[in-house]
C-alpha positions, 0 to 999 in steps of 0.5 A, spaced: 513 500 547 512 507 548 509 510 541 509 518 540 503 521 537 503 528 534 499 534 537 492 535 533 488 541 531 481 541 533 478 542 526 476 534 525 479 530 530 476 523 528 479 524 521 486 526 524 486 521 529 484 516 523 490 518 519 495 518 524 493 511 526 493 509 519 500 511 518 502 508 524 499 501 522 502 502 515 509 504 518 508 498 522 509 502 528 503 499 530 504 491 529 500 486 526 496 482 532 498 488 536 492 490 541 490 498 540 489 501 547 483 507 546 485 510 552 493 510 550 491 513 544 486 518 546 491 520 551 497 521 546 493 525 542 490 529 547 483 527 545 477 524 548 475 517 547 470 518 542 474 520 536 479 514 537 473 509 537 470 512 531 477 512 527 478 505 529 471 503 526 473 507 520 479 503 520 475 496 521 471 498 515 478 498 511 480 492 514 486 495 517 484 493 524 479 488 527 474 489 533 473 483 537 467 484 542 469 484 549 477 483 547 478 490 544 481 492 537 487 489 534 491 491 528 489 486 522 494 480 520 495 478 513 495 471 512 498 467 506 491 466 503 490 473 504 496 475 500 494 470 495 487 473 494 489 480 494 494 479 489 490 475 484 485 481 485 490 486 484 493 483 477 486 482 474 484 490 476 491 492 473 490 488 467 483 491 465 486 498 467 492 497 462 487 494 456 483 500 458 488 505 457 491 502 451 484 502 448 483 509 449 490 512 447 492 514 454 499 511 454 502 517 454 498 520 459 500 514 464 507 515 462 507 523 464 502 521 470 508 516 473 514 520 471 515 523 478 514 516 482 519 513 477 524 518 478 523 518 486 524 511 486 530 511 482 533 516 486 531 512 492 535 505 489 541 509 487 542 510 494 546 504 497 544 506 504 536 506 501 535 512 506 529 514 502 526 507 503 519 510 504 519 514 498 520 508 494 514 505 497 510 511 496 512 511 489 510 504 488 503 505 490 503 512 486 505 508 480 500 502 480 494 507 483 495 512 477 494 506 472 487 504 475 485 512 476 486 513 468 480 508 467 476 513 470 472 508 473 470 510 480 467 504 482 474 500 480 478 506 483 474 505 490 475 497 490 483 498 488 484 503 493 481 499 499 485 493 496 491 498 496 491 499 504 493 492 505 498 492 499 501 498 502 502 494 509 505 488 504 510 493 501 513 495 508 515 488 508 518 486 501 521 492 499 525 493 506 532 492 502 535 496 497 536 490 493 529 488 493 527 495 491 532 495 485 529 489 483 522 492 483 524 498 480 527 494 474 520 491 473 517 498 473 522 500 468 519 494 464 512 496 465 514 503 462 517 500 456 511 496 455 507 502 455 511 506 450 511 500 445 503 500 445 503 493 445 498 490 450 501 483 450 508 486 452 504 490 457 500 484 460 507 480 460 510 486 464 505 486 469 504 479 470 512 478 471 512 484 476 505 482 480 507 475 480 514 476 483 512 481 488 506 476 490 512 470 491 516 474 495 511 476 500 509 469 500 516 467 502 517 472 507 510 469 510 513 462 510 519 465 514 515 468 519 510 462 520 504 464 516 502 471 518 505 479 517 
């Protein structure tokens, strides 16, 4: 498959190359298990091999690609075990973040922070053609990231951000239809309602339901596809 690459300016070629490749992996234009040709990427972007190699090393540190000696660089595949572990950690982090937000009286601050994401997702699922599918995926990411950012714990935010790269890959699979988007949005609304109530047990329940459902859906997809995304 021929992949088109956008032209780059020459201020920071490594960073821009990394951003382009990350985006193509998250959008599944570069698919799980696919080998990435350094020469093809360099030619497509109009850069030398060096920024491509450095960018791939950065993506390897994020877990998006795997560099195999003497074989090349491949887009990382997520297994059922990977997904189960990632979502178990995600649940722990978000439950801690929710408790921290309620304890510090930041529930209203959170609701304001996620208002734009909620509106964007609502608009996306109102469209029967699901024309702005990517906006829904972005809104979903931003909502959950805002929850963790409000803890103010920089180490936790970094851990979650690293997890979120892989979770974003999974999002492109389980949010690929308007029906799935609407179900996820109903669960988001339950989370918002729980934070408005200010009751920790309701927030915990809403997060358990949403993250548990998403985990289950992705595992079903994995099973249908032979165990790998």
